[in-house]
C-alpha positions in Angstrom: -240.5 171.8 -140.8 -237.7 174.2 -141.5 -235.1 173.5 -144.2 -231.8 175.1 -144.0 -229.1 175.0 -146.8 -225.6 174.5 -145.2 -222.0 174.3 -146.5 -220.4 171.5 -144.4 -222.9 169.3 -142.9 -220.4 166.9 -141.1 -218.7 169.8 -139.2 -221.9 171.6 -138.5 -223.5 168.5 -136.9 -220.3 168.0 -134.8 -220.6 171.6 -133.6 -224.2 171.4 -132.9 -223.8 168.1 -130.9 -221.1 169.8 -128.7 -223.6 172.6 -128.0 -226.2 170.1 -126.8 -228.5 170.3 -129.7 -230.5 167.1 -130.4 -229.2 165.6 -133.5 -231.1 162.8 -135.2 -228.4 160.1 -135.9 -229.5 159.6 -139.4 -227.9 161.2 -142.5 -229.1 160.7 -146.0 -227.1 161.2 -149.2 -228.2 161.5 -152.7 -226.8 162.5 -156.0 -228.1 166.1 -155.3 -226.8 166.4 -151.7 -226.8 165.3 -148.0 -229.6 165.7 -145.4 -229.6 165.5 -141.7 -232.2 166.6 -139.1 -232.1 168.4 -135.7 -234.7 169.2 -133.1 -235.0 172.6 -131.8 -235.9 173.6 -128.1 -239.7 173.6 -128.9 -239.7 170.1 -130.5 -239.5 171.3 -134.1 -237.7 169.2 -136.7 -235.2 171.2 -138.7 -233.7 169.7 -142.0 -230.2 170.5 -142.9 -229.2 170.3 -146.6 -225.7 170.3 -148.0 -226.3 170.4 -151.8 -223.8 169.0 -154.4 -223.9 172.1 -156.6 -222.5 170.2 -159.6 -226.0 168.5 -159.8 -227.6 171.8 -160.4 -225.3 173.0 -163.3 
């Protein structure tokens, strides 16, 4: 699985859905950030992570 760090997870997921990307309708939030997943054209699961930078200071 690939993992990408993103800036605005909610906005990105909305844009990806509009483009027809398969978005797994489950978002998880922790004290260190939010996670969501999409599926690429080849069936690979991709993790998107929006970190809360304050958790790493």
